[in-house]
C-alpha positions in Angstrom: -30.1 22.4 -19.4 -28.9 22.0 -15.9 -31.7 23.4 -13.7 -34.7 22.2 -15.7 -33.3 18.8 -16.6 -32.3 18.2 -13.0 -35.8 19.0 -11.7 -37.4 16.7 -14.3 -35.3 13.7 -13.2 -37.4 13.2 -10.0 -34.3 12.5 -8.0 -36.1 13.2 -4.6 -33.3 15.3 -3.1 -33.4 18.7 -1.4 -33.1 22.0 -3.2 -29.7 22.5 -1.7 -28.4 19.2 -3.0 -30.0 19.9 -6.4 -28.2 23.2 -6.6 -24.9 21.4 -5.9 -25.7 18.8 -8.6 -26.5 21.6 -11.1 -23.2 23.3 -10.4 -21.4 20.0 -10.9 -23.2 19.4 -14.2 -22.4 22.9 -15.4 -18.6 22.1 -14.9 -19.1 18.7 -16.6 -20.7 20.3 -19.7 -17.9 22.9 -19.9 -15.0 20.4 -19.6 -16.5 17.4 -21.5 -15.7 18.6 -25.1 -12.1 18.9 -24.1 -11.4 15.7 -22.2 -14.3 13.4 -23.0 -15.5 12.7 -19.5 -18.7 11.1 -20.7 -19.7 10.1 -24.2 -21.0 12.8 -26.5 -24.2 10.8 -26.9 -24.9 10.4 -23.2 -24.2 14.0 -22.1 -27.8 14.9 -23.0 -28.9 12.1 -20.7 -26.7 13.2 -17.8 -29.6 13.5 -15.3 -31.6 10.4 -16.2 -28.6 8.2 -16.8 -25.5 9.3 -15.0 -26.9 11.2 -12.0 -29.8 8.9 -11.4 -27.4 5.9 -11.7 -25.1 7.4 -9.1 -27.9 8.3 -6.8 -29.2 4.7 -6.6 -25.7 3.5 -5.8 -25.6 5.9 -2.8 -28.9 4.5 -1.6 -27.8 0.9 -1.8 -26.1 1.0 1.6 -25.7 3.0 4.8 -23.1 5.7 3.9 -20.8 5.6 6.9 -17.0 5.7 7.4 -14.8 6.0 4.4 -16.3 5.7 0.9 -13.7 5.2 -1.9 -14.7 5.5 -5.6 -12.2 3.9 -8.1 -11.7 5.3 -11.6 -13.9 8.3 -10.8 -13.4 9.9 -14.3 -16.4 12.2 -14.9 -17.5 12.0 -11.3 -19.9 9.1 -11.5 -20.7 7.9 -8.9 -17.9 9.3 -6.8 -18.5 13.0 -7.0 -22.3 12.6 -6.9 -21.7 10.5 -3.7 -19.7 13.4 -2.2 -22.5 15.9 -3.2 -25.2 13.7 -1.6 -23.2 13.0 1.5 -22.7 16.8 2.1 -26.2 16.9 3.4 -27.3 13.3 4.0 -24.1 11.9 5.5 -21.9 14.8 6.6 -19.5 12.6 8.5 -18.8 10.4 5.5 -15.2 10.7 4.2 -15.2 10.4 0.4 -12.0 9.6 -1.7 -12.0 9.7 -5.5 -9.2 7.7 -7.2 -8.4 8.7 -10.8 -5.1 8.1 -12.6 -5.6 10.6 -15.4 -4.2 14.0 -14.5 -6.8 16.0 -16.5 -9.7 14.1 -15.1 -8.4 14.6 -11.6 -8.2 18.3 -12.3 -11.8 18.3 -13.5 -12.9 16.4 -10.3 -11.1 18.9 -8.1 -12.7 21.8 -10.0 -16.1 20.3 -9.9 -15.9 19.6 -6.2 -14.9 23.1 -5.5 -17.6 24.6 -7.7 -20.2 22.3 -6.0 -19.0 23.2 -2.6 -18.3 19.7 -1.4 -15.5 18.0 0.6 -13.7 15.1 -0.9 -10.1 13.9 -1.6 -9.0 13.3 -5.1 -6.0 11.0 -5.5 -4.2 10.9 -8.9 -2.6 7.5 -8.8 -3.1 4.0 -10.3 -5.5 1.8 -8.3 -3.2 -1.2 -8.3 -0.2 0.7 -6.9 -2.1 3.0 -4.5 -1.6 2.2 -0.9 -4.5 0.2 0.6 -7.4 2.7 1.3 -9.2 0.7 4.1 -12.5 1.6 2.6 -15.8 0.8 4.4 -17.6 1.2 1.0 -15.9 0.8 -2.4 -17.5 1.7 -5.7 -16.6 1.7 -9.4 -18.7 2.3 -12.4 -17.8 1.3 -16.0 -14.2 0.7 -14.9 -13.3 -3.0 -15.4 -14.7 -6.5 -15.5 -15.7 -8.1 -12.1 -12.7 -10.3 -11.9 -10.4 -7.3 -12.1 -12.6 -5.4 -9.7 -12.1 -8.3 -7.2 -8.3 -7.6 -7.2 -9.0 -4.0 -6.4 -11.5 -4.9 -3.8 -9.2 -7.2 -1.9 -6.6 -4.4 -1.9 -8.7 -1.4 -0.9 -11.8 -2.7 1.0 -11.4 -3.3 4.7 -12.7 -6.6 6.2 -16.5 -6.3 6.7 -16.8 -3.6 4.1 -19.1 -3.6 1.1 -18.4 -3.0 -2.6 -21.0 -1.6 -4.9 -20.5 -2.2 -8.7 -23.1 -1.2 -11.3 -23.1 -3.7 -14.0 -24.8 -4.1 -17.4 -26.4 -7.0 -19.2 -23.2 -9.2 -18.9 -23.3 -9.2 -15.1 -24.1 -12.9 -14.8 -21.2 -14.0 -17.0 -18.9 -11.7 -15.1 -19.9 -13.3 -11.8 -19.3 -16.8 -13.2 -15.8 -15.7 -14.4 -14.9 -14.0 -11.2 -15.9 -17.0 -9.1 -13.1 -19.0 -10.8 -10.6 -17.1 -8.7 -12.7 -15.5 -5.9 -15.1 -16.3 -3.2 -17.7 -13.6 -2.5 -21.3 -12.9 -1.6 -23.2 -10.9 -4.2 -26.7 -9.4 -3.8 -28.2 -8.3 -7.1 -30.1 -5.0 -6.9 -32.1 -4.3 -10.1 -31.2 -1.0 -11.7 -34.0 1.6 -11.7 -32.6 3.2 -14.9 -32.0 0.0 -16.9 -34.0 -3.2 -16.4 -31.2 -5.4 -17.8 -28.6 -3.8 -15.4 -27.9 -4.4 -11.7 -25.9 -3.0 -8.9 -23.8 -5.8 -7.4 -23.5 -5.4 -3.6 -20.5 -7.5 -2.7 -19.2 -8.7 0.6 -16.9 -11.4 2.0 -14.3 -11.3 -0.7 -11.4 -13.9 -0.5 -9.3 -15.8 -2.9 -10.8 -19.1 -4.1 
């Protein structure tokens, strides 16, 4: 599946980057039956759903400094970010935070197989020392109000947070604004017309 499916996804990346993505997907397919990294139903859509989703997150901002991905799980978007950065932003430092030991082991294995540099931290987000991220991302991790707590802890002043959100994103924004002040730009998802990527800056307690 890996090579052909990857080519048909029209990701607009180089052959070298596609090769790394294929190697990552091969590890994902091998590990997924054992530790359920992505749902069984969506593994067949890994290119059009998970990879493409992660790629558009990468393209939402200028990838500089320190990029921290929270709750990296199956590597989306964090490990895809690291793969893309290897060629497109070689000075970017990428950190993946994942509290589950087995998922962290998967992330380290997949990074090694794909030939990319990143740091995997096996620790809980809320107790991890502040990461001083220039860019913070999280996909399918928590509601926006909870993500604001993580953002205040780990995003440096002037940084940007990128959170893919589904159809409930407007309700989540309303709920989060009860406790938080923030600027949010909504970028319509290219893989789901009802979804957005929230590009968030200026986070402070209300």
